ROSE-348427 format. One line per field, with one value per residue (C-alpha): residue number from 0; x, y, z. Coordinates in pm, whole numbers, padded with zeros to 5 digits. Each point is the difference from the previous one (the first is absolute). Layout:
num: (NUM,...)
px: (X,...)
py: (Y,...)
pz: (Z,...)
//
This chain:
num: (0,1,2,3,4,5,6,7,8,9,10,11,12,13,14,15,16,17,18,19,20,21,22,23,24,25,26,27,28,29,30,31,32,33,34,35,36,37,38,39,40,41,42,43,44,45,46,47,48,49,50,51,52,53,54,55,56,57,58,59,60,61,62,63,64,65,66,67,68,69,70,71,72,73,74,75,76,77,78,79,80,81,82,83,84,85,86,87,88,89,90,91,92,93,94,95,96,97,98,99,100,101,102,103,104,105,106,107,108,109,110,111,112,113,114,115,116,117,118,119,120,121,122,123,124,125,126,127,128,129,130,131,132,133,134,135,136,137,138,139,140,141,142,143,144,145,146,147,148,149,150,151,152,153,154,155,156,157,158,159,160,161,162,163,164,165,166,167,168,169,170,171,172,173,174,175,176,177,178,179,180,181,182,183,184,185,186,187,188,189,190,191,192,193,194,195,196,197,198,199,200,201,202,203,204,205,206,207,208,209,210,211,212,213,214,215,216,217,218,219,220,221,222,223,224,225,226,227,228,229,230,231,232,233,234,235,236,237,238,239,240,241,242,243,244,245,246,247,248,249,250,251,252,253,254,255,256,257,258,259,260,261,262,263,264,265,266,267,268,269,270,271,272,273,274,275,276,277,278,279,280,281,282,283,284,285,286,287,288,289,290,291,292,293,294,295,296,297,298,299,300,301,302,303,304,305,306,307,308,309,310,311,312,313,314,315,316,317,318,319,320,321,322,323,324,325,326,327,328,329,330,331,332,333,334,335,336,337,338,339,340,341,342,343,344,345,346,347,348,349,350,351)
px: (11384,00363,00230,00277,00253,-00187,-00021,00373,00074,-00207,00143,00352,-00051,-00220,00162,00345,-00100,-00221,00137,00189,-00083,-00304,00031,-00367,00051,00305,-00200,-00285,00235,00157,-00339,-00132,00302,-00059,-00361,00133,00264,-00252,-00203,00296,00011,00384,00015,-00227,00149,-00123,-00139,00006,00204,00376,00193,00223,00317,-00131,-00368,-00077,00313,00020,-00372,00039,00301,-00167,-00372,00016,00205,-00252,-00283,00154,00059,-00360,-00144,-00160,-00092,00029,00200,-00135,-00157,00306,00246,-00202,-00038,00370,00110,-00259,00130,00355,-00114,-00195,00311,00259,00013,00044,00341,-00067,00134,-00252,-00297,00063,-00071,-00183,00190,00333,-00017,00310,00355,00193,-00294,-00189,00290,00056,-00367,-00012,00324,-00144,-00329,00171,00199,-00297,-00221,00244,00058,-00361,-00158,00258,-00099,-00360,00082,00161,-00242,-00004,-00031,00294,00219,-00098,00103,00342,00047,-00065,00232,00290,-00070,00043,00321,00283,00254,00294,00149,00082,-00347,00004,-00199,-00238,-00317,-00106,-00133,-00166,00241,-00234,00211,-00214,00164,00007,-00140,00032,00355,00294,00113,-00345,00082,00193,-00302,-00209,00261,-00006,-00379,00052,00235,-00267,-00247,00238,00056,-00376,-00035,-00007,00341,-00061,-00074,00322,00193,-00107,00314,-00139,-00117,00333,00174,-00230,00050,00376,-00004,-00216,00234,00303,-00165,-00092,00352,00156,-00216,-00064,00292,-00118,-00362,-00173,-00068,-00372,00063,00256,-00250,-00248,00280,00060,-00370,00019,00297,-00218,-00191,00267,00340,00185,-00112,00247,00298,-00019,00307,-00165,-00319,00129,00165,-00338,-00168,00291,-00028,-00373,00065,00259,-00261,-00269,-00115,-00002,-00381,00032,-00107,00156,-00032,-00040,00328,00176,-00092,00176,00201,-00274,-00015,-00104,-00357,-00036,-00382,-00046,-00178,00229,00051,-00144,00243,00078,-00078,-00230,-00271,00105,00370,-00051,-00257,00216,00320,-00166,-00183,00311,00213,-00261,-00011,00380,-00001,00043,-00162,-00315,00172,00269,-00020,00073,-00267,-00230,00058,-00095,-00317,-00091,00040,-00238,-00257,-00003,-00024,-00314,-00259,-00285,-00266,00107,00197,00292,00363,00114,00246,00032,00126,00373,-00051,-00264,-00286,-00353,-00337,-00122,-00298,00159,00042,00376,00051,-00050,00212,00287,-00248,-00142,00345,00078,-00323,00060,00358,-00068,-00279,00225,00273,-00233,-00181,00332,00119,-00325,-00054,-00027)
py: (13084,00016,-00265,00112,-00074,00218,00286,-00023,-00011,00309,00190,-00091,00135,00309,00197,-00060,00227,00242,00035,00328,00144,-00023,-00155,00078,00371,00001,-00170,00247,00296,-00140,-00085,00349,00151,-00211,00114,00357,-00096,-00160,00323,00240,00158,00009,-00377,-00088,-00196,-00230,-00320,00119,00208,00033,-00199,00241,-00085,00143,-00099,-00267,-00216,-00005,-00084,-00298,-00121,00024,-00054,-00370,-00072,00186,-00185,-00337,00109,00116,-00317,00185,-00235,00226,00302,00346,00189,00226,-00288,-00134,00343,00087,-00338,00013,00346,-00133,-00295,00225,00207,-00280,-00017,00375,00085,00361,00215,00276,-00238,-00124,00290,00313,00221,-00092,00032,00212,-00131,-00091,-00053,-00228,-00246,00021,-00071,-00312,-00125,00041,-00168,-00285,-00093,00046,-00213,-00292,00011,00029,-00229,-00271,00020,-00059,-00310,-00103,00046,00126,00356,-00042,-00147,00293,00242,-00167,00008,00375,00054,-00176,00179,00336,-00093,00235,-00176,00240,00301,00045,-00120,-00316,-00270,00244,00185,00356,00127,00315,00277,00259,00129,-00206,-00225,-00289,-00150,00259,00131,-00069,-00273,-00153,-00174,-00242,-00042,-00087,-00252,-00162,-00034,-00158,-00253,-00070,-00056,-00230,-00204,-00044,-00151,-00380,-00167,-00140,00350,00137,-00277,00115,00120,00345,00048,-00120,00264,00276,-00110,-00008,00360,00104,-00166,00167,00340,-00065,-00123,00300,00270,-00141,00169,00352,-00041,00129,-00266,00010,-00129,-00258,-00138,-00055,-00180,-00218,-00087,-00084,-00231,-00219,-00095,00050,-00088,00120,00355,00032,-00226,-00175,00183,00338,-00068,00008,00345,00153,-00154,00103,00359,-00001,-00122,00272,00261,-00130,00275,-00014,-00040,-00319,00137,00181,00355,00079,00192,-00317,-00170,00266,00186,00207,00329,00293,00119,00349,-00001,-00325,00007,-00052,-00361,-00101,-00105,-00369,-00277,-00015,-00251,-00053,-00033,-00232,-00214,-00038,-00086,-00244,-00173,-00033,-00128,-00262,-00105,-00015,-00254,00197,-00223,00124,-00053,00260,00262,00299,-00113,-00040,00365,00103,-00209,00141,00350,-00089,-00155,00305,00259,-00101,00275,-00164,00203,-00001,-00326,00167,00073,00361,00115,00333,00103,00026,00260,00267,00116,-00092,00132,-00184,-00167,-00054,-00337,00039,00075,-00369,-00158,-00085,-00115,-00246,-00153,00002,-00184,-00261,-00080,00014,-00255,-00216,-00004,-00089,-00267,-00151,-00010,-00158,-00251,-00364)
pz: (12186,-00108,00137,00234,-00275,-00249,00248,00067,-00373,-00076,00294,-00111,-00351,00023,00285,-00150,-00284,00187,00354,-00024,-00340,-00223,-00345,-00053,00064,-00230,-00275,00053,-00036,-00318,-00153,00074,-00169,-00310,-00008,-00015,-00257,-00236,00005,-00030,-00346,-00035,00057,-00292,-00290,-00279,00148,00361,00245,-00030,00262,00189,00192,00327,00003,-00262,00006,00377,00020,-00233,00197,00340,-00049,-00103,00314,00214,-00173,00091,00360,00030,-00151,-00291,-00282,-00303,-00120,00064,-00294,00006,-00032,-00292,-00159,00017,-00136,-00278,-00092,-00024,-00211,-00233,-00071,-00001,-00381,-00054,-00142,-00100,00285,-00063,00035,00355,00235,-00122,00245,-00163,-00377,-00057,-00003,00203,00237,-00240,-00026,00373,00068,-00216,00157,00348,-00086,-00185,00310,00234,-00225,-00013,00376,00111,-00259,00076,00366,-00107,-00207,-00329,-00287,-00357,00121,00233,-00274,-00221,00276,00026,-00376,00004,00296,-00172,-00330,00177,00181,-00099,-00221,00002,00174,00369,00106,-00215,00175,00171,-00108,-00058,00332,00128,00098,00148,00291,00237,00259,00066,-00324,-00279,-00009,-00237,00243,-00010,-00326,00220,00228,-00307,-00117,00345,-00030,-00343,00163,00261,-00285,-00188,00315,00031,-00348,-00047,-00018,-00349,-00126,00150,-00177,-00347,-00184,-00081,00359,00144,-00211,00125,00362,-00054,-00126,00294,00251,-00157,00036,00363,00088,-00175,00155,00347,00181,-00093,00112,00315,00259,-00084,-00353,00113,00249,-00284,-00185,00307,-00004,-00371,00060,00222,-00315,-00267,00152,-00312,00081,00287,00076,00335,00128,-00067,00196,00357,-00036,-00095,00303,00223,-00120,00071,00356,00055,-00094,00234,00236,00381,-00007,-00208,-00338,-00293,-00126,-00368,00021,00112,-00329,-00209,-00100,-00159,-00185,00213,-00063,00154,-00040,00192,00336,00300,00098,00334,00269,00018,-00242,-00301,-00087,-00362,00073,00297,-00179,-00311,00188,00238,-00286,-00217,00288,00080,-00366,-00002,00280,00323,00263,00166,00336,-00079,00279,-00226,-00243,00299,00089,-00355,00007,00342,-00144,-00284,00232,00224,-00278,-00189,00027,00190,-00178,-00364,00005,-00178,00079,-00022,-00267,-00180,-00342,-00052,-00272,00061,00219,-00102,00108,00312,-00171,-00340,-00167,-00007,00368,00087,-00273,00236,00262,-00255,-00055,00372,00084,-00269,00101,00374,-00057,-00217,00264,00286,-00200,-00110,00360,00122,-00281,00112)
//
């Protein structure tokens, strides 16, 4: 029989994570989506599936945190498969050899730029090894050296918000800063790496004022790991702007994270806040040091807790760009990202 102390300890830990939302349901939804992704023909690439902004990257950000909260002892097959795919391609420098769907320019160079940043970020989170160092070497080798985008990377410009627009090059550079901040300190001190980080920081400082709030929030997140990415004095204004755009229901709409380009073919936005926007903002503000006791943050977290679908485990979000068939793979892309960031925000708020 458990001692009274042990019973109290267990009851103090488990309900704190599971009382008003279900991490297990969220993990189940995300795993099921990866099962679909691994079987989806357009996602196939040498070495394993491509790692998309909406479904793969957000999965690899959120699933390890859910795994720890659930007491799981090993990564899922999908975590392992996606990371192995990134490792297998981390040495590829030929743009046309990365993703079969993008072999023509400028898409080939954009594709390798995107995957180079994703690989460094996600492999660094998994640990510093030879494959991770190789991914960083490739990322820095592809960094633009001159022109108005010097310091950044080629990035998809497919007329798809919020990750694949002309402005999304900045989003990608912010992820690169997040990756750099995740690397060991002695690696960041190497002269050639310091120079690449300096060029990246200059680009981010130069372009930050013209970016939608969504991209500046990702930069704020990156600055929590790489302070050079955003001067201290520039951090509070981003958070203040996010607070000003909080909705009466406690969350954020996707529109509030703009400005965005108009997409006439997009489905109408539902009234009130959005799972992706609210999850992202709440998570970034927590990472940036907003105390868990903050009442406005509490309203955002309450919104997230009350908006998880109790059957699927997901948070609702729809495409910003076009309508998709109800049962198509693409129709749930934004829901994948919403579920990942909602989970990240709630787990961050509830961490010991």
